[in-house]
ZAMARGU-4260 file (C-alpha; in steps of 0.2 Angstrom, whole numbers, plus 5000, padded with zeros to 4 digits):
<rodrens>
0) 4844/5006/4944 | 4828/5010/4958 | 4834/5006/4975 | 4829/4989/4981 | 4819/4986/4996
5) 4829/4979/5009 | 4820/4961/5010 | 4822/4960/4991 | 4842/4964/4992 | 4847/4947/4990
10) 4835/4944/4976 | 4842/4962/4968 | 4859/4955/4967 | 4857/4938/4962 | 4847/4945/4946
15) 4860/4959/4943 | 4877/4951/4947 | 4885/4936/4942 | 4891/4927/4957 | 4908/4927/4966
20) 4915/4909/4964 | 4923/4903/4981 | 4929/4885/4985 | 4924/4879/5001 | 4937/4871/5009
25) 4937/4853/5017 | 4934/4848/5036 | 4948/4850/5044 | 4955/4864/5034 | 4955/4882/5036
30) 4940/4890/5027 | 4939/4904/5017 | 4929/4920/5024 | 4915/4925/5017 | 4906/4942/5022
35) 4887/4946/5024 | 4878/4961/5013 | 4892/4958/5002 | 4893/4945/4987 | 4882/4933/4981
40) 4894/4919/4982 | 4894/4904/4970 | 4901/4890/4984 | 4908/4875/4975 | 4910/4860/4987
45) 4927/4850/4990 | 4924/4833/4978 | 4940/4826/4988 | 4928/4828/5005 | 4912/4819/4997
50) 4907/4837/4990 | 4906/4844/5007 | 4914/4861/5013 | 4914/4875/5025 | 4916/4893/5026
55) 4921/4906/5039 | 4909/4919/5045 | 4913/4932/5057 | 4897/4945/5060 | 4902/4963/5064
60) 4886/4963/5074 | 4873/4956/5084 | 4856/4951/5075 | 4845/4941/5064 | 4855/4934/5047
65) 4846/4928/5032 | 4855/4913/5023 | 4847/4913/5006 | 4852/4898/4996 | 4850/4892/4977
70) 4849/4873/4980 | 4834/4871/4993 | 4840/4853/4998 | 4857/4856/5002 | 4862/4852/5019
75) 4868/4867/5029 | 4873/4870/5047 | 4879/4887/5056 | 4891/4881/5071 | 4900/4892/5083
80) 4919/4888/5081 | 4923/4890/5098 | 4911/4879/5107 | 4906/4867/5093 | 4886/4871/5095
85) 4876/4873/5081 | 4865/4888/5080 | 4845/4886/5080 | 4836/4892/5063 | 4818/4897/5056
90) 4814/4893/5039 | 4806/4908/5030 | 4794/4909/5013 | 4803/4907/4998 | 4813/4923/4992
95) 4814/4922/4973 | 4818/4912/4957 | 4836/4912/4961 | 4835/4907/4978 | 4825/4893/4984
100) 4827/4894/5002 | 4831/4905/5016 | 4836/4903/5035 | 4836/4914/5049 | 4850/4913/5063
105) 4853/4925/5078 | 4871/4928/5078 | 4883/4937/5087 | 4895/4952/5083 | 4913/4945/5084
110) 4911/4927/5085 | 4917/4915/5072 | 4906/4903/5064 | 4907/4890/5053 | 4895/4887/5041
115) 4895/4869/5035 | 4887/4862/5018 | 4884/4844/5013 | 4878/4842/4995 | 4884/4826/4988
120) 4887/4821/4969 | 4870/4829/4965 | 4874/4847/4973 | 4891/4850/4969 | 4889/4869/4971
125) 4876/4882/4976 | 4872/4902/4978 | 4874/4908/4994 | 4870/4927/5001 | 4870/4932/5018
130) 4859/4946/5023 | 4864/4953/5040 | 4858/4965/5054 | 4840/4963/5053 | 4834/4965/5069
135) 4818/4968/5080 | 4809/4985/5080 | 4814/4997/5093 | 4801/5011/5096 | 4811/5020/5110
140) 4814/5039/5105 | 4831/5042/5103 | 4840/5055/5114 | 4851/5059/5100 | 4836/5068/5090
145) 4834/5081/5105 | 4852/5087/5098 | 4848/5086/5079 | 4833/5097/5085 | 4845/5110/5095
150) 4857/5110/5081 | 4845/5114/5067 | 4846/5131/5069 | 4866/5132/5066 | 4864/5122/5049
155) 4876/5120/5035 | 4873/5124/5016 | 4877/5112/5004 | 4874/5110/4985 | 4868/5093/4981
160) 4865/5094/4961 | 4868/5078/4950 | 4879/5090/4939 | 4891/5091/4954 | 4908/5084/4949
165) 4910/5076/4967 | 4895/5074/4975 | 4896/5081/4993 | 4899/5070/5008 | 4888/5071/5024
170) 4894/5070/5042 | 4886/5063/5057 | 4880/5072/5068 | 4877/5089/5059 | 4862/5098/5049
175) 4863/5102/5032 | 4851/5112/5020 | 4854/5103/5004 | 4851/5114/4989 | 4845/5104/4972
180) 4846/5105/4955 | 4838/5120/4950 | 4832/5111/4933 | 4823/5096/4940 | 4826/5095/4959
185) 4835/5081/4960 | 4852/5078/4972 | 4864/5067/4976 | 4875/5067/4992 | 4886/5053/5001
190) 4887/5049/5018 | 4901/5036/5024 | 4900/5031/5043 | 4915/5027/5052 | 4905/5012/5063
195) 4892/5000/5059 | 4876/5003/5070 | 4860/5012/5068 | 4857/5030/5062 | 4842/5042/5061
200) 4838/5051/5044 | 4830/5066/5049 | 4821/5076/5035 | 4813/5093/5036 | 4802/5088/5021
205) 4791/5073/5027 | 4787/5068/5007 | 4803/5070/5001 | 4806/5056/4988 | 4823/5048/4990
210) 4833/5032/4991 | 4847/5029/5003 | 4857/5014/4994 | 4876/5007/4994 | 4887/5010/4978
215) 4880/4995/4969 | 4861/5000/4971 | 4855/4992/4986 | 4846/4999/4999 | 4852/5003/5014
220) 4845/4992/5029 | 4830/4997/5039 | 4826/4987/5054 | 4810/4978/5052 | 4795/4971/5062
225) 4782/4962/5055 | 4786/4968/5036 | 4783/4985/5042 | 4796/4999/5041 | 4799/5009/5057
230) 4799/5027/5058 | 4796/5038/5073 | 4787/5054/5074 | 4794/5069/5069 | 4805/5074/5084
235) 4802/5093/5082 | 4796/5107/5071 | 4812/5109/5059 | 4811/5091/5057 | 4795/5082/5050
240) 4802/5064/5046 | 4812/5052/5054 | 4820/5036/5047 | 4830/5023/5055 | 4843/5014/5046
245) 4856/5000/5050 | 4871/5006/5041 | 4888/4996/5039 | 4904/5006/5045 | 4916/5010/5030
250) 4903/5008/5016 | 4898/5023/5006 | 4879/5026/5004 | 4871/5038/4990 | 4856/5050/4997
255) 4848/5051/4979 | 4834/5062/4980 | 4823/5060/4964 | 4817/5073/4952 | 4802/5084/4961
260) 4795/5102/4966 | 4807/5104/4981 | 4823/5115/4979 | 4830/5111/4995 | 4828/5101/5012
265) 4835/5101/5029 | 4844/5083/5032 | 4852/5077/5049 | 4861/5060/5050 | 4862/5056/5069
270) 4870/5039/5077 | 4856/5032/5088 | 4868/5029/5101 | 4886/5037/5102 | 4899/5032/5116
275) 4906/5048/5124 | 4925/5053/5125 | 4938/5060/5113 | 4945/5054/5099 | 4958/5061/5086
280) 4951/5057/5068 | 4967/5063/5060 | 4982/5060/5060 | 4980/5040/5067 | 4991/5035/5080
285) 5009/5032/5074 | 5008/5040/5057 | 5023/5046/5047 | 5027/5061/5038 | 5041/5071/5031
290) 5030/5088/5033 | 5035/5101/5046 | 5017/5104/5053 | 5002/5094/5055 | 4984/5098/5058
295) 4975/5089/5072 | 4956/5084/5069 | 4944/5076/5080 | 4930/5076/5091 | 4925/5079/5110
300) 4909/5073/5117 | 4905/5073/5136 | 4896/5059/5145 | 4880/5070/5145 | 4880/5070/5126
305) 4885/5087/5124 | 4902/5091/5116 | 4917/5096/5128 | 4920/5118/5131 | 4937/5116/5125
310) 4952/5104/5121 | 4970/5107/5124 | 4984/5098/5114 | 5001/5098/5122 | 4995/5112/5132
315) 4987/5123/5117 | 4970/5127/5120 | 4957/5128/5107 | 4937/5128/5107 | 4926/5114/5102
320) 4913/5117/5090 | 4895/5114/5092 | 4896/5097/5085 | 4910/5091/5096 | 4924/5094/5083
325) 4939/5102/5085 | 4954/5106/5073 | 4972/5114/5077 | 4990/5114/5068 | 5005/5111/5077
330) 5022/5109/5072 | 5033/5092/5072 | 5048/5093/5085 | 5061/5079/5080 | 5061/5063/5075
335) 5044/5058/5087 | 5031/5071/5091 | 5018/5064/5104 | 5002/5075/5106 | 4992/5071/5120
340) 4974/5079/5122 | 4967/5085/5137 | 4947/5090/5139 | 4939/5103/5148 | 4919/5101/5152
345) 4906/5116/5152 | 4908/5115/5171 | 4926/5118/5170 | 4932/5101/5175 | 4947/5095/5164
350) 4951/5077/5161 | 4970/5074/5156 | 4977/5063/5144 | 4960/5058/5136 | 4969/5055/5120
355) 4985/5053/5111 | 4993/5052/5095 | 5010/5051/5090 | 5020/5056/5072 | 5035/5051/5067
360) 5048/5059/5054 | 5056/5046/5046 | 5073/5046/5048 | 5088/5050/5034 | 5095/5035/5026
365) 5103/5033/5009 | 5094/5033/4993 | 5107/5024/4984 | 5118/5018/4997 | 5136/5013/4993
370) 5149/5007/5006 | 5145/5002/5024 | 5157/5002/5039 | 5156/4999/5058 | 5166/5011/5070
375) 5177/5004/5081 | 5174/5007/5100 | 5155/5012/5097 | 5139/5005/5092 | 5138/5017/5076
380) 5139/5014/5059 | 5145/5024/5043 | 5135/5025/5027 | 5139/5032/5010 | 5124/5040/4999
385) 5128/5040/4980 | 5113/5051/4978 | 5114/5064/4990 | 5135/5063/4990 | 5135/5063/5007
390) 5142/5052/5022 | 5129/5048/5035 | 5131/5040/5052 | 5120/5030/5061 | 5116/5027/5080
395) 5107/5011/5083 | 5103/5016/5101 | 5093/5030/5097 | 5088/5026/5078 | 5094/5042/5072
400) 5103/5044/5056 | 5113/5061/5052 | 5123/5067/5038 | 5141/5070/5044 | 5147/5075/5029
405) 5140/5081/5012 | 5136/5096/5001 | 5129/5105/5016 | 5141/5100/5029 | 5158/5101/5030
410) 5173/5111/5019 | 5184/5102/5006 | 5182/5094/4990 | 5165/5087/4986 | 5160/5068/4986
415) 5156/5064/4967 | 5153/5047/4970 | 5156/5041/4986 | 5155/5020/4986 | 5166/5015/4999
420) 5171/5019/5018 | 5180/5013/5031 | 5184/5019/5050 | 5201/5024/5054 | 5203/5021/5072
425) 5220/5027/5074 | 5215/5045/5069 | 5197/5043/5072 | 5191/5048/5057 | 5182/5042/5039
430) 5190/5035/5024 | 5178/5037/5009 | 5183/5029/4990 | 5176/5041/4977 | 5181/5034/4959
435) 5172/5050/4951 | 5155/5052/4939 | 5164/5043/4924 | 5177/5031/4916 | 5190/5047/4915
440) 5188/5054/4933 | 5202/5049/4944 | 5199/5038/4959 | 5204/5045/4974 | 5202/5043/4993
445) 5195/5057/5004 | 5197/5059/5023 | 5182/5065/5034 | 5184/5073/5050 | 5169/5065/5059
450) 5166/5081/5071 | 5167/5095/5057 | 5162/5085/5041 | 5178/5092/5033 | 5185/5084/5018
455) 5203/5081/5011 | 5211/5072/4998 | 5222/5058/5006 | 5227/5050/4989 | 5225/5053/4972
460) 5234/5060/4956 | 5238/5075/4965 | 5245/5068/4982 | 5255/5051/4986 | 5267/5042/4977
465) 5264/5025/4967 | 5255/5016/4955 | 5239/5027/4951 | 5223/5020/4954 | 5211/5015/4938
470) 5200/5025/4932 | 5185/5014/4932 | 5168/5020/4938 | 5160/5006/4934 | 5168/4994/4948
475) 5163/4998/4967 | 5178/5002/4978 | 5179/4993/4994 | 5190/4999/5009 | 5198/4989/5024
480) 5210/4997/5037 | 5224/4986/5041 | 5228/4989/5061 | 5241/4978/5063 | 5251/4986/5048
485) 5243/5005/5049 | 5236/5005/5031 | 5222/5006/5022 | 5218/4992/5009 | 5208/4997/4993
490) 5201/4987/4978 | 5199/4995/4964 | 5202/4983/4950 | 5218/4976/4959 | 5222/4978/4977
495) 5231/4992/4985 | 5239/4997/5000 | 5239/5015/5004 | 5249/5024/5018 | 5237/5033/5029
500) 5248/5048/5032 | 5257/5051/5015 | 5245/5043/5004 | 5258/5034/4997 | 5251/5018/4985
505) 5256/5001/4983 | 5249/4989/4972 | 5247/4971/4980 | 5240/4960/4967 | 5237/4959/4949
510) 5222/4949/4945 | 5221/4941/4928 | 5203/4939/4921 | 5196/4920/4920 | 5190/4915/4902
515) 5174/4923/4897 | 5178/4939/4909 | 5184/4953/4899 | 5189/4961/4915 | 5197/4959/4931
520) 5192/4965/4947 | 5195/4964/4965 | 5178/4970/4973 | 5170/4970/4991 | 5183/4961/5004
525) 5186/4956/5023 | 5200/4952/5033 | 5202/4934/5041 | 5202/4935/5058 | 5221/4934/5062
530) 5223/4949/5051 | 5235/4940/5038 | 5224/4936/5023 | 5212/4946/5014 | 5196/4937/5006
535) 5189/4946/4991 | 5176/4945/4979 | 5185/4944/4962 | 5174/4945/4948 | 5161/4933/4952
540) 5172/4921/4963 | 5179/4923/4982 | 5197/4921/4984 | 5210/4924/4998 | 5221/4937/4990
545) 5238/4929/4997 | 5234/4910/4992 | 5222/4915/4978 | 5212/4901/4984 | 5194/4900/4979
550) 5185/4899/4993 | 5170/4892/4985 | 5175/4882/4971 | 5189/4873/4979 | 5184/4871/4997
555) 5166/4870/4999 | 5156/4853/4995 | 5138/4858/5000 | 5129/4843/5008 | 5115/4836/5002
560) 5100/4848/5002 | 5110/4863/5006 | 5112/4877/4994 | 5125/4876/4981 | 5135/4886/4968
565) 5136/4874/4953 | 5141/4888/4943 | 5147/4905/4950 | 5145/4914/4935 | 5127/4912/4937
570) 5126/4923/4953 | 5136/4940/4955 | 5143/4939/4972 | 5141/4957/4979 | 5148/4957/4998
575) 5158/4947/5009 | 5162/4945/5027 | 5168/4931/5040 | 5164/4926/5057 | 5176/4927/5072
580) 5184/4912/5069 | 5187/4913/5050 | 5179/4896/5047 | 5163/4903/5041 | 5162/4917/5027
585) 5146/4926/5023 | 5142/4930/5005 | 5128/4943/4996 | 5126/4930/4981 | 5116/4936/4968
590) 5099/4937/4978 | 5103/4928/4994 | 5114/4931/5009 | 5124/4914/5011 | 5136/4905/5025
595) 5149/4895/5018 | 5157/4884/5034 | 5175/4879/5029 | 5176/4867/5046 | 5160/4857/5039
600) 5161/4858/5022 | 5142/4865/5021 | 5133/4880/5016 | 5117/4888/5024 | 5106/4901/5015
605) 5103/4914/5028 | 5092/4927/5019 | 5082/4930/5002 | 5082/4947/4996 | 5063/4953/4992
610) 5070/4970/4986 | 5088/4974/4976 | 5103/4968/4988 | 5117/4980/4995 | 5135/4979/4990
615) 5143/4980/5007 | 5142/4967/5021 | 5148/4971/5039 | 5150/4960/5054 | 5146/4968/5070
620) 5159/4961/5082 | 5150/4965/5099 | 5133/4956/5094 | 5140/4944/5078 | 5126/4951/5067
625) 5127/4957/5049 | 5125/4973/5044 | 5118/4975/5027 | 5107/4985/5015 | 5091/4979/5007
630) 5086/4994/4994 | 5089/5009/5005 | 5084/5000/5021 | 5099/4995/5034 | 5096/4978/5041
635) 5102/4966/5054 | 5102/4949/5054 | 5107/4935/5067 | 5115/4922/5058 | 5111/4909/5072
640) 5094/4912/5072 | 5089/4920/5054 | 5079/4933/5063 | 5080/4950/5055 | 5076/4967/5061
645) 5079/4986/5053 | 5096/4993/5060 | 5089/5010/5061 | 5072/5019/5064 | 5063/5010/5077
650) 5056/4992/5079 | 5048/4989/5064 | 5052/4991/5044 | 5047/5008/5041 | 5034/5012/5026
655) 5045/5027/5022 | 5057/5014/5015 | 5047/5008/5000 | 5053/5019/4986 | 5052/5018/4965
660) 5035/5016/4966 | 5027/5011/4951 | 5007/5008/4954 | 4996/5009/4970 | 4980/5003/4976
665) 4971/5003/4993 | 4961/4992/5003 | 4944/5002/5006 | 4940/4993/5023 | 4957/4994/5031
670) 4964/5009/5024 | 4980/4998/5019 | 4990/5005/5005 | 5000/4991/4991 | 5013/4999/4982
675) 5023/4989/4965 | 5040/4993/4968 | 5050/4994/4952 | 5069/4993/4950 | 5076/4991/4932
680) 5095/4987/4937 | 5106/4971/4933 | 5091/4961/4936 | 5072/4966/4932 | 5064/4962/4949
685) 5050/4972/4958 | 5042/4968/4974 | 5024/4969/4979 | 5022/4980/4997 | 5009/4981/5009
690) 5009/4997/5018 | 5001/4999/5034 | 5000/5019/5035 | 4994/5020/5052 | 5007/5011/5058
695) 5021/5018/5046 | 5026/4998/5042 | 5027/4988/5026 | 5031/4969/5022 | 5035/4960/5006
700) 5019/4951/4999 | 5027/4945/4983 | 5043/4946/4972 | 5042/4948/4952 | 5051/4954/4939
705) 5040/4968/4931 | 5025/4971/4943 | 5016/4985/4936 | 4997/4984/4939 | 4990/4984/4956
710) 4971/4984/4960 | 4961/4979/4975 | 4945/4971/4975 | 4942/4961/4992 | 4959/4951/4985
715) 4976/4960/4978 | 4978/4959/4959 | 4993/4961/4949 | 5001/4961/4932 | 5019/4953/4929
720) 5027/4959/4912 | 5043/4950/4912 | 5043/4929/4911 | 5058/4927/4925 | 5051/4923/4943
725) 5031/4921/4940 | 5029/4923/4921 | 5020/4936/4912 | 5000/4938/4916 | 4988/4942/4928
730) 4991/4936/4948 | 4982/4936/4964 | 4985/4937/4981 | 4976/4937/4997 | 4984/4949/5011
735) 4971/4948/5023 | 4973/4928/5025 | 4992/4928/5023 | 5000/4931/5041 | 5020/4928/5034
740) 5028/4933/5019 | 5031/4929/5004 | 5011/4926/5003 | 5006/4912/4992 | 5003/4919/4973
745) 4991/4912/4961 | 4991/4916/4943 | 4975/4919/4934 | 4977/4921/4916 | 4980/4910/4903
750) 4996/4908/4895 | 4993/4916/4880 | 4986/4932/4889 | 4999/4943/4898 | 5008/4953/4888
755) 5008/4966/4900 | 5021/4977/4891 | 5035/4987/4899 | 5030/5004/4902 | 5012/4999/4897
760) 5005/4998/4916 | 4988/5006/4915 | 4972/4999/4909 | 4968/4988/4922 | 4954/4985/4933
765) 4945/4968/4942 | 4927/4965/4947 | 4926/4952/4961 | 4906/4953/4958 | 4910/4949/4939
770) 4923/4936/4944 | 4932/4944/4929 | 4944/4957/4924 | 4947/4970/4910 | 4966/4973/4905
775) 4974/4982/4891 | 4987/4972/4882 | 5001/4983/4874 | 5016/4975/4865 | 5023/4963/4853
780) 5012/4972/4841 | 4996/4970/4852 | 4988/4984/4857 | 4969/4978/4863 | 4956/4979/4875
785) 4951/4961/4884 | 4939/4958/4898 | 4945/4940/4905 | 4935/4926/4916 | 4944/4923/4930
790) 4934/4908/4932 | 4939/4900/4916 | 4958/4904/4913 | 4958/4901/4893 | 4944/4912/4892
795) 4945/4932/4888 | 4936/4943/4876 | 4943/4956/4863 | 4933/4973/4867 | 4943/4985/4855
800) 4959/4987/4849 | 4968/5000/4841 | 4962/4997/4823 | 4945/4990/4828 | 4929/4988/4838
805) 4915/5001/4841 | 4927/5014/4846 | 4946/5009/4842 | 4957/5013/4858 | 4973/5016/4855
810) 4981/5018/4872 | 4974/5015/4887 | 4980/5023/4902 | 4966/5017/4915 | 4952/5007/4918
815) 4937/5004/4930 | 4921/4994/4933 | 4907/5006/4937 | 4899/5003/4954 | 4882/4994/4950
820) 4886/4992/4931 | 4897/4975/4930 | 4892/4974/4913 | 4903/4989/4908 | 4918/4997/4910
825) 4927/5015/4910 | 4942/5016/4899 | 4953/5032/4899 | 4964/5038/4885 | 4975/5053/4885
830) 4961/5064/4880 | 4945/5054/4882 | 4933/5043/4894 | 4926/5029/4885 | 4913/5017/4892
835) 4913/4999/4883 | 4900/4984/4886 | 4911/4970/4891 | 4906/4959/4877 | 4911/4972/4864
840) 4895/4975/4857 | 4893/4994/4860 | 4905/5008/4866 | 4901/5028/4870 | 4911/5042/4874
845) 4908/5048/4890 | 4920/5063/4889 | 4920/5075/4878 | 4901/5078/4879 | 4895/5077/4862
850) 4898/5093/4853 | 4911/5100/4865 | 4931/5100/4866 | 4939/5089/4878 | 4945/5095/4894
855) 4958/5080/4896 | 4975/5083/4888 | 4987/5069/4894 | 4979/5059/4907 | 4990/5047/4917
860) 4978/5037/4928 | 4959/5034/4934 | 4950/5028/4947 | 4931/5028/4953 | 4923/5039/4968
865) 4906/5034/4968 | 4899/5037/4951 | 4914/5050/4949 | 4927/5046/4937 | 4943/5053/4944
870) 4959/5057/4933 | 4976/5062/4934 | 4981/5074/4917 | 5001/5078/4917 | 4997/5094/4904
875) 4983/5101/4916 | 4995/5096/4929 | 4978/5094/4940 | 4968/5080/4947 | 4951/5082/4937
880) 4934/5073/4941 | 4922/5068/4928 | 4903/5065/4929 | 4899/5050/4921 | 4883/5054/4917
885) 4884/5070/4909 | 4904/5069/4905 | 4907/5086/4912 | 4925/5089/4919 | 4929/5097/4935
890) 4946/5102/4942 | 4948/5095/4961 | 4966/5101/4965 | 4978/5111/4955 | 4995/5101/4956
895) 5006/5113/4945 | 5016/5118/4959 | 5023/5098/4958 | 5030/5103/4940 | 5049/5107/4938
900) 5046/5112/4920 | 5032/5113/4905 | 5036/5095/4900 | 5039/5087/4917 | 5029/5072/4922
905) 5020/5077/4939 | 5010/5062/4943 | 5012/5042/4941 | 4996/5033/4949 | 4982/5037/4958
910) 4971/5028/4970 | 4955/5034/4981 | 4952/5029/5000 | 4932/5030/5001 | 4932/5030/5020
915) 4942/5047/5023 | 4937/5054/5006 | 4955/5056/5001 | 4963/5054/4985 | 4982/5048/4985
920) 4993/5052/4972 | 5009/5044/4969 | 5019/5058/4964 | 5031/5060/4948 | 5048/5055/4955
925) 5047/5037/4956 | 5064/5037/4967 | 5055/5046/4981 | 5048/5040/4997 | 5029/5032/4997
930) 5026/5038/5014 | 5033/5056/5014 | 5038/5066/4998 | 5033/5053/4984 | 5014/5052/4991
935) 5002/5065/4990 | 4984/5066/4998 | 4971/5077/4992 | 4954/5079/5001 | 4941/5077/4989
940) 4928/5089/4997 | 4941/5105/4996 | 4954/5099/4985 | 4967/5104/4999 | 4981/5094/5004
945) 4982/5084/5018 | 4994/5075/5030 | 4994/5057/5027
</rodrens>
């Protein structure tokens, strides 16, 4: 498609793209947000408000904005939301057939405006496009052009032929000599400005035929005056042409050179007005990583527009390049490393503390938490980890977590399956319950010296007299220390008392299973405050082990409207604790933390788990807070206020805790990462997380049953495979507009669509411009590629299936809409990349090229970067790039070192951050941390791995 002129962008968009449907809010309701230079909107007005409606618009820059409307008689106003004053406008000539009227408003950057419509019964909807940033001509010669002329002698050579796997990326304030395709002189390069503003495109070849366009083929906006394009005089001998553009920050532009006689050209992109200062581009502040070193990159420009002579990072001096950029690799020291940058100008004057960035190393937490115990007389907590077979200790004052005893810490018998732990305050040691690795392994208690980590058997088959502990690895053993009688209580099927010196055992109870329960089991337990009774979880009930009275069925009669346990069998009880009076019992009951008050015969829901609940619960005596695990994150909850916070690791819920990820997506405008967390436990459930990679924090957006497809296109889309909480189908959530979790979730797909298969998570994409989606249905005997109309929930079209269609598709592992080609979609199979028309009328093989063998062997996921298709291949152990024009394949980055064997799965999922030009790769071990070992970042220009 030829690049459209700036004044015709709206018309071109309306001709080539379907409208994105948006429902205007009734007056008084919160209006949805629209953006300029973004989408052609099909605005539907509110019938309840008499076919009126409101939208919200906050311009990113000051200037003249054109509102193109498809309904000429629609009454419209643009109102300052803060003052209530309507903006003045001028009416301009009709633009094209799709738009019947255009109004021009002068709007201010950062001001929130309400766009109000009043249609009536004859005008229930309209087509709308907002074109922004068209400003008056500015003929001043920018001082930045002098710098460009000076930089021209120190240019950088780049190949820009169209056959390259990934088009080279241009940076601002740097001069390039682009070498074009030897066959026809064509070329392709990209440019992604970090901030919005005016940029000079400088050319050493004045008659170079080029287009500067967005991914969907729209021309970059040139500031216009009386219809004439503003071009400045050639600034110097090395540059013969200069064109001024108004570019949007975060948007990728393609510099497309048309075939011609030229073989190279000198090119420079300079921001017209640039603020001086020192900026650390990478890593951003508050980054989190498990790496040992970090490479800091940034730029340092003094007030005179010239680069600083040098910068010093924590005292280590590094020279600044001619374009103002600097780079230095430094080691990380401890859990929190702060880097302070000082800058020295060419006169020798130094300014200290001009930039600061902090890098965190995620603190150790158990990957598979077992037991949890408070340490008497201190503010520390003990935790067991089944994954590392270790005992950990947390210091909530500092946020640090350290390994006390484990494979590399302490002598004595190794832990096999450490599940329960208790602190012995008399001897200042920890006692760990270890039931072994199988049903034939004996349960034993292991004493741990907290100073050295050394381990010794306290009670078990070879130590202590009395009834043997049962051999039952399926039962989680829990411990209490009875200070009144100086004994250890162990719940292991039945309740045992253990002498803390000799290890002798006494069986205190014999629980018979209730009807329908095959095996009796006393599980997690707690004391009542007087120390006479033990409250324990027995099977699916909570009981007093002395009176054997049920603490739930017999004593609690919930008040109207309060959560009740109609049938305890339906909700497994996992953990128990009491308050200081003994009147309130806290239970982790199924997926809730519930308080039962015996004095008032009421119950109260304190917390609903978004991720898998822990199997232990402790009350911190000093504060009255409840300590428990959610997944592998240790949390504190105040029962009075219901406020929750991380127990260790700082004041935020750290993204490094998000494990067991199955798929990822990224918001290209903000760099926010989204991950679907997969848990295949006693109840299939998964969580959709939003992860701020800069602040290293995360929040739960939604809880489903088997979330396996995640895609971001203005909104977040995901597929759910199981019929439990959400039901099967395609869903959407708007995280940008949701301040409190969980966010409202909307189901988009029809009931008959939704057979997202367990394990068939690939083959899924959404196009907001098309207002549609493409997905691969796999399961229940169905394997077919379908397109879905998101405006009509009952409408979907079968494009191809395993045995039919232009090209049958046996297994789809990835799907994507091509930028600027919303009528076609790309589909990845293990060894091919296919292109399908959405109506199923045509299909073609993109890769391998005709007559050539396939370069793909076992592809796993697909993501688009401009016109390049990026794919992961497990057999090649590589990230590869496929040119969608000629089908050629090139390796971007070798990932062979990630494999632990010839058949090991290396990679799971792929996403692209187009602003930072990085590929985000979810590594093969699903249990690893999203931030840290589990997420790999690859620079698309160099193929090198970088710090997240």
